N, C-alpha and C positions, 0 to 999 in steps of 0.2 A: 907318354901319350903320343902316338905315331902321327907325323905331319900335322900336329895341332899345337895347342899351347901346352907347355910343360906344367907340371904341378907347381913348380916354384913361381912361374908367371901368374898362375891363377891365385896363389896365396898372396902374391905381391899386390895384385889388383884388388883383392878382398880387403887387404890391410889399408890400402890407399882409399878405398870406397868408404870404409867405416871410420877413417881417421878424421876427427873434427878439425884438426889444424892443417890438414894437407892442402897444398896449393896445386890445384889440378891444371891450372893454366888454360890456355885456349885449346879448344878441341878442333881438330881439323874436320870441317864439314865436307862431306862428299856429295857430288852431284847424283841426282837420281838417274837410274838406268832403266832401259826398256827390256833388260834381260828377264825373261820369264823364269820363275822358280816353280818347280813342281813340288807342291806340298802334298805329301801322302796322307791319305785319310786313314791309313792303318798304321798304328804305332809299331807293329811287328815287321813291317815291310822294309826292305833295303832300298835306299834312295840314292840315286846317282846325280851329281850336279857338277857343272863346270863353272859355276858362278864364283866370282871373286868376292871374298868376304872381307870387309874392312874391320879392322880392330879399332873400334871407336875409342877404346881407352887410351891407346898409345899412338894412334894415327898411322899404323903400319899396315901396308897392303900386302896381303899374302894370297898366293894363288891357291885356290881350293883344289884339293886333291880330286882326281877324276872319279874317285869312288869313295863314298862315305858310308860307313856301316852304322846304321841306327840301332842303338842298343835297346834292348827290351826295357821298358820303364819299370822303375821300382814300384814296390807296393805303394798305393795311393796314400799320401799322408792325410791324417785326419784334419778336416776343416775346423778352424776355430769356431767355438760356439758363439751364436749371436748374443749380443748384449741384451739383457732383460731389464733394463732400467725403466722402460715404459710400464711394465707390470708393477714394479715397486712404486712408481709415482701414483698409479691408479689406486693401489691398495692404501697407500698413505693418505690420499685424498679422501677416500671413504672413511677411514678411521677419524680423520680430522672433522669430517661432516657430522659423524655420529656424536663426537665429543661436543661439538658446538650445539647440536640439537638438544642433547641432554642438558647441557648447561643452561640453554635458553628455557627449556621446560621448567627446570628448577627455579629459574629466575621468575617465570610467570606464575608458577604455583605459589611461591612464597611472597607474592604481592609486589614484586618489583616492577610490574608492567605499568603502563600508563592507564589502562582501563580494564576493569574486570567486574563481572556481575557479582562476584563474591564480596566485592567492596561496596556493594549497594545493599542497604538494609531497609526492609519494609516491615512495619509492625502495626498490628491492630490491637487496640486496647478498649475494653468495655466490661460491663458486668457479666458475671458467670451465671446469673439467673435473673429472670425477669418475669413479671406477670403478663399473661396474654392480654393484648390490647393496650399495654403501657408503652410510653415513649422511651426508647433506648438511646443514650448518648454514647457516641463513639469517638475515639481519637486515633488517627492514622498518622504515623511518622515515617518520613523517607529520609535516609541519610546517605550522602555520597562520600565515601572514603577514598575515592580514586584521586589521582594527581591531576586529572583533567576534568572539565565539566561534562555533564550529560545534558543533551539538548532536546527540545521539543517533547518534554516529559508530560505524560498523561497518567493520572491516577484512576484506576478502575476498581470500584467497590461493588462486590457481588453479594446480594442479599438472598435469604432463603424464601421459598414460596410463602405467600401470606403476609408480606411486608408492605406497608403503605407509607406514603410521605406524610409529613406533618403540615397541617394548615387547614384552612377552611374548605378547600376542595381537594381532598386527598386522592392520590393516584396510586395504583399498584407499582411497587418498586421491584425491579429485577436486578438492575445494575445502574450505577452512576459513573459518568466519565467526567473528570475534573482536570482541565489543562493546568499545568504547573509551569510550563516554559522550561528555563534552564535552572539546573542546580549546580552551583559552583563546587570546586574541590573542598571537601570538608563541610559542605553546606548541609543544613537540616531543614526540612519542610514539615510542619505540623498542621494538620487540618482536623476540624471538628464536624461531626455529622449527627443528625437526629433522624430516627425512623420509628414508626409504630410497628411492633412485632405482634403478629397474631399466631395462635397455635393452640393445640390441645395441651392439657395439663400433663407435665412430666415427659414431654417430647423434647428431643435434643436437636438443636439447629446450629448452624455455623455461618460466619461471615468471613470472606476473604478479600484481600486487596492486592492488586497487581500494578506495578509501575511499568509503563511502556515508554521507551526512550530511544534516542538516536545518539551517535557520536560523530564528532567532526571528521570529515574525510570519508564517511561511509554512508551509503544509501540504505543500509539494512536497518531493520527495527528490532530492538532487543526487549526482553521482558524479564522481570524479576517479581516473583510472587511471595506473599507473606505466608507465614503459618496461619491456619484458620483460627478465628476466635470461636471457640466452642462454648455454647451456653445452653441452659435448660429453661423451658417454660415452667415456672414454679406454680402457676395457677392459671385457670382459664376463667374469663368473665362469664362464660356460659357452661352449663352442664345439661346434658340430655339424659333423662331417665326413661327407660322403656319397660313397659309391663305388657306381657302377653304369654299365652301358653306356648309350650315347646313342642308338644306332640299333637298332631292333628290328623284327621282322616281326610282323604282326598275328596274335594268338593265341599269341605266344611267352611262355613263362614267364620272368620276369625276377627277378633277385636284387638287392636294394638293401641295402647295409650302412651302418648309422648308427653312428658313433663319437661318443660324448658325452664330451668332455674337460673337466675342471675346471681353471679358472685361479684359483679362489677361495683366499684364504689360510686358510680354515677349512672344516670339513666342511659339505657341502650335504645337507640331508635332504629326502626326499619330493619329488624333482624329477620333474615330469611331462613326457613327450614326446608330442606330439600330431601326427597326420598328417592331411592333408586330401587325399582322393583325387579325381581327376577322373573324369568319366563315361568309361567305357571301360576302367577299371581294376577288376579283380576280385581281392580279397584272398584268398590261399590259406592261408598260415600264417606264423608268425614265431617266432623264438627270441630271447628268451623270449616267452611268450604275452601278449597284451594283457590289461590289468587291467580294461578296460572296452570293450565293443564290439569292433571290429576295428582301432581306430586310436589307442588310448591306452595308454601304458606308464608305469610308475613305477619310478624308481630310489630305493630307500629311503635309501641313504647313498652319497655320492660324496665321497671324501677328496681333499684338495689334490693336484694333479698326477696324479690317477688318471683312468681312463676306463672306460666301459661300452659294449658293442657290442650292437646290435639287428640281427638278420638278418631281413629282410622278403622274402617271396616272393609274387608275384602274376602276373596275366596281363593283358597289354595287348591291346586289340582296337580296330581302327579302319581308316580308309582310308589309302591311300598318301599320304605327305607330311604327314599329320596330326600335330600336336604335342601332347604331354601334359606335365603338370607335377604332381609330388607335392610339396606344401609341408609342411615340418616346423617345429615350434616347441617350445621347451623353456623351463621356468621353474617357479616355485612355483605351487601350486594356488590357486584362488579360496577365500577363507575359507568361503563358503557352498556350494561345490560342489567336492569333492575330485577330480573328473575333468575339470575345465576349467582350462586354463592361465590364471592370473590376471595374471601379469606376465611378459612375454616377455623372456627373457635371451639367447636365441639363436634364429636362424632359418636355415633352409637349404632347398634344393629339389633334386629330381632331375628332369631334363628328358629327354624321349624324343621321338624322331621315328620314325614308322612309314615304313619303306621297302618296296619291292617284295620279296616273299619270295625268299630265296635258293634255297630248294627248295620245291616244291609237295608238301606231305605231307598225305595224307588217310587216314582210318580208317573202315572199313566193318564194321558188326556185322550178320551175316547178310545182307550185301548192302546194308544201309541206311547212308548216310553222314550221317545227321542227327546233330546235337550230342547229342541224347538219343533213344535207341532203346528202346521198350517191348517187352519180351519176355514170352511166355507163361510161366506158372509152371513152374519146373524145366527150362527149355530150356537145352541145351548149345550155345551159339552158336559160329560160326566167325568169326574176326577176320582181316581183310585190311588190310595197310598198303601203300599205293602211294606211291612217292617219284619225283619228276621234277625234274631239274636245269633250273631256269629261268634260270640265269646264262648269260652269254656266254663263260664260260670253263670249262674242265674242272676238276672237283674230284677229290681223291685221298683214298684210305684212309678211305672213308666208314664210319661206325659208327652203327648204329641201336640205340636203347635204348628199351624199353617198360617203363613203370612202372605195374603194375596196382594198384588199390586198391579199397576198398569192403568192406562187410560180407558180400557174397555170395561172396567168394573167401577161400580159405585156402591154406596151403602146398601142398596136394594138388590145387588147382583149376587150375593152369596146365599146359597142354600146349605146350611150347615149339616144336614143329614143327622147322624147320631151325635155330632159334636155341637159345641155351643159357640155361636158366632157373637163375639163381643164387639159391637160397633164402636165402643170407646177406644179400644186398642187396635181395631181392625184385624183381629185374629180369630181363627177357629181353633178351639182347644178340645182335646180328649184327655181325660185323666181317670183315675180310679173311681171318682165320684159318679161319673156318667158312663164308665165302661169297666166293669169289675174284672175283666180279663187282663187289665193292665197292672194288677197288683203284683203279679209274678209272671215272668217270661223265662222259661227254662232254656238252656242251650239248644239251638236249632229250631226253636219254636217260632211261629210267625203270627202276625196280626195284620188285618186288612181293614181299611177305612174308606169311606166314599162320601162325596158331596158333589154339588153342582154349582156352576156359575152361569149367570145370564148376562151377556154383554150389552153394553149400551150401543145401539145400532146407529146413533147419530155421530159417532166419532170417526174421524179419518185416521189412517194408519193405526188401526185399532189393535191392541194386544193386551195380554195380561201375563203376569208371572207369579209363580207359586214357590215359596220357600218353605220347606218342611224341616222343622227342628224337633229332635227327639231327645228327651231328658229322662234320666233314671238314676236310681241309687245303686252304686256298685262299689267294689273295692277300689280305692283310689291308688294311683301310682304317682311316684315323685315326678313333679313337673308336668303331669298330664291333667287335662280337664277332668273335673270330678263329676260334673252333671251333664254337660252336653256330650252325648255319645253317638250321635248320628245326625246327618243332615242330607238334604237333597233339594234340587230345584229343577223347575221346568218352565217353559214359556210357551204360550199359545198366541199365535198371530192370525188375525183375521184377514183372509185374502179378500180382495175387492172383486168386482165383476166388470165385464165389458159387454156392451150390447150393440146390436146392429139394427138400424131401421132403414126402410126403403119406401119409395112412393113414385108413381108415374104421374106426370102432369103435362100441361100445355103452356107454352110461352113463359117458362120459368127463367128468372134472371135475365140474362142478355139474349137468350135464345128465342127465336120466332118460329113457331111450328105451323105447318101447313097440312092440308089434306082433309078429307071428309071425316066427320065423327057422327055415327059409327063408321068404321073403315069399310070400304067397298072393294070388291074383287077387281084387280087390275089397276087400282089407283093407289098412289103412294101417300101414306100419312106419316108424319113425324111426331115423335114424343120426346119429352124431356124427363129423364129418370134421375132421381136424387137418392144417394146412399148416405146414411148418417152413422158415424162411429162415435160411441159415447163411453166415457170412463165412469167408474163407480166411486167408492170412497177413497181409493188410492190412486196415485199417479200410474199411468200406463206408459210403457216404452216399447218401441219397435213394433207398433201395430201395423198389420197388413190385412187388407181385404181382397179376396179373390172371388171372381164370378165368371160367367161366360154368356154368350149370346146364342139363341137358337139359330138353326140353319137359315131360316127365312128372314132374319133381322139383319139390317145393315148398320155397320159402325160408321158414323159420319165424321169422326175425328174432330169433333167440337165438344170441349168440356171445360169446366171450371173446377179446380180441386185445391184443397189444402194438403199439399204433399205432391208426390209424382205419380203419374199414370202411365202404364205400359199396356199396349194392345197387341196380341198375337193374332194376325189375320188368318193364319192357317188353322189354328185350333179355336179361333174366335174367343180367346180368353182375355179377360181384363184383370190386371193386377194394380191395386191402389196401395202404394206405400204411404200409410198415414203418418208414421213416426210417433212422436210422444204426444200423449193427451193428458193434460193436468186433471187433478181430482175434480169430478163433476163436470168436466168440460166435454166438448164434442167437436167433431170436424165433419165437413160435408164434401161430397163429390156430386156434381151435376153434369150429365153428358147427354148428347142428342143422338137418337137412333131413328131409323125409318123402317116401315113395313109395307109390303105390297101383297095383300092377301091373295091366296089362290082359291079357286072355286071349291077345292077340297076343304076349305076352312069356313065355308058358309055356315052360319049358325053357331060358330064356336067363338070363344074368347081367347085369342092367342096369347102366349107367353112372350113378353118382351125381353126379360132378363131371367136367366136361370137362378137357382138358389145361390145364396152368398154365404161366405164364411169369413170370420174375423179371428185373428189370434194376436195376442199381445202379452207382454211380461208385466207382472205386478212389481213395481219398483220396490215396494216395502217388503214383500214376502219372497220375491223372486220366482213366484209361481207362474206357469204358462196358463193364460186364460183364453177361452174360446167361446164363440157364440155363432149361431146360424140363423139365417133368415130365409123364409120361403121365397119362391119365384115371384117376379113382378109381372102382372098381366096388363093388358091395355085398358082394363076397366078403370075409368077415372072416378074419383070420389065425388059423390053427390054434394058434399060440402063445398066443393069448388064451383057448384052451379050446373053440373052436368046431370042429365037425366039418367035414371037407372037403366042398365042394359046398353050403355053407350059403347061398350067394347065388343059387342057381338057383330061378327062380319056379315055384311049384307051382299046380296047379289048385285 
């Protein structure tokens, strides 16, 4: 190696460098120098230097050659790979974590933990069948098989609907909450309960228990629920038997008989029977009468093996093939409401299907076939009943029965016509004996009957109703009525009347009138005019009286009225809002006006108030009623002490 270190020197230095036992001795330290060294930025460039280089290994100073040739670098050696021990540590940590988690899960699953809901047992024991209304005895057990206690424990027992407490003042039971406090490891708590279970025969019910608890060191609340105790109601203390037809015609009156039978070993007190009516059913009456509304009955006492019957009557209306159901339920009343069934002991239903009418029966009152016909007061209407056989078969021995009712009729009000009015039963009957055409009615054939009624004019809110039932012998169908094959009903309501009275006077009430009588040309005379609105047999509502003044009459804006008065000075119109007038009652308006006759009125009796009209609504019938009264002149009644002709204008 030219002007440099020989290969032997280099090998010697390498040997000494890697020799562990070599004694290097002291190295000669050289002082720093300010000589600048040019370091090339390009490995391929030739670099010249005059710097003296110290051989640090041997302490020999050598002069650097004036020109140093920089050899091209050899191919870059591969850098050693970075150590990957961190990745191995991370992967190992994950594996260890998974192993620990798995072992812990197995430890928890197999019960090695301190607390687990699987180690808490809740069991409900009781009979698997019981009679409705009987007392059920229950046993609930709670066992803590954990190694630590459970704290603040509460037992929750949930009962089926219709359960009541035992005692003199029973209450509905939905759930009970019983505090237990703490249950120690391995501890067992057994509790006894009693409840009265109600329900229908052969229905299935269940009771469940839940333990609610806490654990030490946690604010959470935990639950453990038992398997339900499933039991069956073996018998009911009550049975409802329903008797009724299944097929009806729209508008037909139906009878439903309810028989409530006791199966209880002791007396049942205050049993409620409740009915739920569908749309299309109209309650008519029942025997006995309901104790609340139209659908609640009460049996005060029902002895063992005894029964009570409720006869219900109503009307079904609907379309062909439409079905209806009336639901009935029976049981003791709610503790807080004596008219609501609290616990259902028995249920039943009556089902109806509307089929095409067997006979088309219609009723007309004074020629009107409406369900409700409004008649003028004291009218004596004619009633027509038309019957048509709509079946595809002939009917025989037809009987028509009309049952009149309402406060407008009495025993002398019925004119039977060709029928027979039986005052004992209050019905009009037509049958073969008094109408031979009823012996046979072929398909599509019709019959017509007529009679009259005369109302009692002394009644208020007067009305009557007519129920027409048609019977005949025909081929019977299963579950269908065999005799009643047509029905219809109609109602007549008598409207009341309203009347309007009027009178002119002097010095009426608080008013003081002045001026000459008879009136004279150019002089002012005042009059007091009174209008009277009066109701007839029914209450009147929203009554209004309207009138106007002639051109030459002046409104003095002084009046006394029951109601409000409005005066239009441009049209000279008076409107009196009377309001409601009770049956037979009346209301008055008195107002003061003045007149100054003109010479053109000499010898005439001037009009003070033009014609009046009144309109009002009949509260009972809803009809609009009206009346009119003629104009009021200044001619005063002689009954008040005035001479005849006192209203004629003088010069």
